[in-house]
C-alpha positions in Angstrom: 0.0 0.0 0.0 1.2 3.5 -0.9 2.4 5.5 2.1 2.4 9.0 0.8 0.9 12.0 2.6 0.6 15.2 0.7 -0.4 18.7 1.8 -3.5 20.1 0.3 -3.6 23.9 0.1 -7.3 24.9 -0.2 -6.9 27.5 -2.9 -8.8 27.3 -6.2 -5.6 27.6 -8.3 -4.2 24.5 -6.4 -7.3 22.3 -7.0 -6.1 20.7 -10.2 -3.1 19.2 -8.4 -5.4 16.9 -6.4 -7.7 15.7 -9.2 -6.3 12.2 -9.3 -4.9 11.7 -5.9 -7.7 9.8 -4.2 -7.8 7.2 -7.0 -4.0 6.7 -6.6 -4.3 6.1 -2.8 -2.4 9.3 -1.9 -3.5 10.7 1.4 -4.1 14.5 1.5 -3.9 16.7 4.6 -5.4 20.2 4.3 -3.2 23.0 5.6 -2.4 26.6 5.0 0.9 27.5 3.2 2.4 28.6 6.5 1.7 25.2 8.0 3.2 23.3 5.1 6.9 24.0 5.8 6.9 22.8 9.4 4.7 19.8 8.5 7.1 18.6 5.8 10.1 19.1 8.1 8.5 17.1 10.9 7.4 14.3 8.6 3.7 14.8 9.1 3.5 15.1 5.3 5.9 13.9 2.6 5.3 16.5 -0.1 3.2 19.5 -1.2 3.2 22.9 -3.0 5.8 24.5 -0.7 5.8 28.3 -0.5 8.8 29.6 -2.5 10.3 31.3 0.6 10.4 27.9 2.3 11.9 26.2 -0.7 15.0 28.4 -0.5 15.7 27.4 3.2 14.8 23.7 2.9 17.1 22.6 0.0 19.0 20.3 2.4 15.9 18.3 3.3 13.7 18.6 0.3 13.8 17.9 -3.5 11.7 19.4 -6.3 8.9 17.2 -7.7 9.8 17.7 -11.4 9.0 21.3 -12.3 5.5 21.6 -10.8 4.7 25.0 -9.4 2.0 27.6 -8.9 2.7 30.8 -10.6 0.8 33.8 -11.9 1.4 35.1 -15.4 0.4 38.6 -14.6 -2.9 39.7 -13.0 -3.6 36.2 -11.5 -5.7 37.3 -8.5 -3.6 35.1 -6.2 -2.6 37.9 -3.9 -4.4 41.3 -3.7 -3.6 44.3 -1.7 -6.3 46.8 -0.8 -5.2 50.1 0.5 -6.7 53.3 1.8 -4.2 55.3 -0.2 -1.8 54.7 -3.1 0.8 52.0 -2.6 3.6 54.6 -2.9 2.3 56.3 0.2 2.2 53.3 2.5 5.3 54.2 4.4 4.7 53.3 8.1 1.3 51.9 7.2 -0.3 49.1 9.3 -0.9 46.2 6.9 -3.2 43.3 7.7 -2.5 39.9 6.1 -4.5 36.8 5.5 -3.7 33.9 7.9 -1.2 31.5 6.5 0.5 34.0 4.1 4.2 33.3 3.5 5.6 34.1 0.1 3.0 36.8 -0.8 3.9 38.6 2.4 7.6 38.8 1.4 6.6 39.8 -2.1 4.7 42.7 -0.8 7.6 43.8 1.4 10.0 43.6 -1.6 7.6 45.6 -3.8 7.1 48.3 -1.1 10.8 48.7 -0.2 12.6 48.0 -3.5 10.0 49.1 -6.1 8.3 52.0 -4.3 11.0 53.0 -1.8 8.7 52.9 1.2 9.0 50.9 4.5 5.7 49.7 5.9 4.8 49.6 9.5 3.8 46.5 11.5 1.9 43.6 10.1 -1.4 43.0 11.9 -4.4 40.7 11.9 -7.4 41.3 9.7 -9.5 42.0 12.8 -7.3 44.9 13.9 -7.3 48.4 12.5 -5.2 48.7 9.3 -4.3 51.0 6.5 -4.1 48.2 3.9 -4.8 44.5 3.8 -3.2 41.7 1.8 -5.6 38.9 0.8 -4.4 35.6 -0.7 -5.9 32.5 -2.3 -9.6 32.1 -1.9 -9.8 35.1 0.4 -8.6 37.2 -2.4 -11.0 35.6 -4.9 -14.0 36.3 -2.7 -13.0 39.9 -2.4 -11.6 40.3 -5.9 -13.8 43.2 -6.9 -13.4 45.5 -3.9 -13.0 46.0 -0.2 -15.2 48.8 1.2 -13.2 51.7 2.4 -10.0 50.7 0.6 -10.3 52.1 -3.0 -6.8 51.3 -4.1 -6.4 47.7 -5.4 -3.1 46.0 -6.4 -2.5 42.5 -7.8 0.9 41.6 -6.5 1.6 39.3 -9.4 0.8 42.2 -11.8 3.0 44.6 -9.8 5.9 42.1 -10.0 5.3 41.6 -13.8 5.3 45.4 -14.4 8.5 45.7 -12.4 10.5 42.7 -13.7 8.7 41.6 -16.9 8.5 38.1 -15.3 5.8 35.8 -14.0 5.7 35.3 -10.2 6.2 31.8 -8.7 4.3 31.5 -5.4 5.0 27.9 -4.6 6.7 24.8 -6.1 6.1 21.2 -5.4 8.7 19.7 -3.1 9.1 16.3 -1.4 11.2 15.1 1.4 14.5 13.6 0.3 13.7 10.4 2.1 10.6 9.7 -0.2 11.5 6.6 -2.2 11.8 6.8 -6.0 8.7 4.8 -6.7 6.5 7.0 -4.6 8.0 10.1 -6.1 7.3 8.8 -9.6 3.7 8.1 -8.7 3.3 11.6 -7.3 4.8 13.1 -10.5 2.5 11.1 -12.7 -0.5 12.1 -10.6 0.4 15.8 -10.9 0.7 15.5 -14.7 -2.8 14.0 -14.8 -4.0 16.8 -12.6 -2.6 19.5 -14.9 -4.4 17.9 -17.8 -7.7 16.6 -16.5 -8.0 18.7 -13.4 -7.5 22.0 -15.3 -9.8 20.8 -18.0 -12.5 20.1 -15.4 -12.3 23.7 -14.2 -12.5 25.0 -17.8 -15.7 23.1 -18.3 -17.5 23.8 -15.0 -21.3 24.2 -15.5 -22.2 25.5 -12.0 -21.1 28.6 -10.2 -18.7 28.4 -7.3 -20.9 29.9 -4.6 -18.2 29.6 -2.0 -16.0 32.0 -4.0 -18.8 34.1 -5.5 -17.6 33.1 -9.0 -19.4 32.1 -12.2 -17.8 29.4 -14.4 -16.4 32.2 -16.7 -14.7 33.8 -13.6 -13.1 30.5 -12.7 -11.8 30.1 -16.3 -10.4 33.6 -16.3 -8.6 32.9 -13.0 -7.1 29.6 -14.1 -5.9 31.0 -17.5 -3.7 33.4 -15.5 -1.9 30.5 -13.6 1.1 28.5 -14.8 1.8 25.1 -13.3 5.2 24.2 -14.6 8.6 25.9 -14.4 9.9 27.1 -17.7 12.7 29.5 -18.5 10.8 32.6 -17.5 9.6 31.0 -14.2 13.2 30.0 -13.3 14.4 33.5 -14.0 11.6 34.8 -11.8 12.7 32.4 -9.0 16.3 33.6 -9.3 15.2 37.2 -9.3 13.0 36.8 -6.2 15.9 35.1 -4.4 18.1 38.1 -5.2 15.4 40.5 -3.9 15.0 38.4 -0.7 18.7 38.5 -0.1 18.8 42.2 -0.7 15.9 42.7 1.7 17.7 40.7 4.4 20.8 42.8 4.1 19.1 46.2 4.0 
């Protein structure tokens, strides 16, 4: 019997990955991106779409699962910032973030400091008072049109694209290095099927997604903006993001 436990990130753009897992006997454990890194380190899970920030620090214990990733081409709607004033004026601002945010939080900090030259204030919870809020995943999709009282809307993937000319890679599939080669091969094949049949299933949805306030055409529009495999431009984006992170840490 296959002993393989995989993290399931409950975001719409991640759903295709899990399309064929139950049939293959792969166990899935739902968790936020922030929970995924510690879980894979402890052995609670064997693999998952690890936030890119965690990928950089876990190279000794984890290996890529082929080139599978979750990236936005441009305005992907994966991470949205709503602000009470223009982004260039957010110096010292209190910014609230969705629970579980990892890579998007660092992307926002990089954009603010290195693109706009402003240093934000403290990060706070969404139930506290804030000048801007960062919503990710399904939280972002549910509020994709607007947030009352915060008229300035920024798609972080789009901001990164306008700045660098590159897509943005939020996560890539990683597995513990002690996962045996047969299990890893099964996982890779399962993900390939997901990217064909799982994405196709979202393209051909007939019913609205009431949980996300999305019609089928909205789902298609969202998925069209996502890339699931690392090509040349995605690798360049990963390298550029790592450079920005290092610069941020040294500033």
